[in-house]
N, C-alpha and C positions, 0 to 999 in steps of 0.2 A: 766903356761906351754903353749906352742904354740899349736894351733889346729893341728889335724892330717893333714889337707890340707896344712898348713904352713910348717909342717915338710916334707911332701911328695914331694912338688915341688922341693926343692934342691936336693932331692934324685933322682928324675927323671933326672934332668939336669946333675948331677954328673955321674950317671950310663950310661947315653947316650953320655957323653962327649960333651955336648952342652955348648959351651963357649960364644956364641954370644947372649944369652938370660939370663935374670935374673928370679928368682922365680916370681917376680911381672909381668913378661911378659907372663907367662903361664896363660891362662884364665881357670877359674874353669870348663868351658864346653869344654876345649881343648880335641879333640879326641885323644886317645892314639893309637888305632888300625886303620890304614888306613888314618891317618891324616897327618899334615904337619911334624910331628916329624919323620916320616918314621921308626917306630919301627919294627924291625924284630924278629924272634924267639930267636935269641941269646940275643938281647937287653931285651926281656921279661924275659928270665932266669936270667940275670944279675939283673934286677929290682926286681924280686921275691926274690932273695937272699938278696939283700940290704934291702928290705922292711921287710923281715922276721927277719933279724938280728937287724934292728933298732927298730922295734915295739915289738919284742919277740912273734910273732905269727906264725902260719902255714898258709900261704895265699892260697895255692892251694892244694886241696885234690886230689882225684882220677881222677877228671874230670876238665879240664880247663874251666872256666866260662867266655866266651867272654863279656857277659854283664858287668861284673865287671871291665873290661878294656875299656869300651865305652868312658870314659872321666876322667878327674882328680877328678871331683865330685863323679863319680861312684866308682872309686877305693878308694877314701877316705872313702866313706860310707861303702864299703866292709871291709876295715881295721878297722874301728870303730866297725863294728858288730863282727868281729873276736876277737877284744880286749875285747869287752863286754862278749863274750862267754867264754873267758879264765878266766874271773873274777868271773864267777858264778860256 
């Protein structure tokens, strides 16, 4: 099974409708907020929905955690911890 990061990168590109990059073009330390991808609040909502549907988790609780969206690595780590929490 592909790693969370390998599954996450195509979701990011598809949700943001980025057609000029491939998943391999997204660096693991690619900033998601305030970076080159120019993600806005609507994009974040779309990404949250796609991530929750794909991974079967609840990604955002009562408070939005900006640290979880600092980079592809940070988001993948957050997803992995949420998945681990649902298994226990």
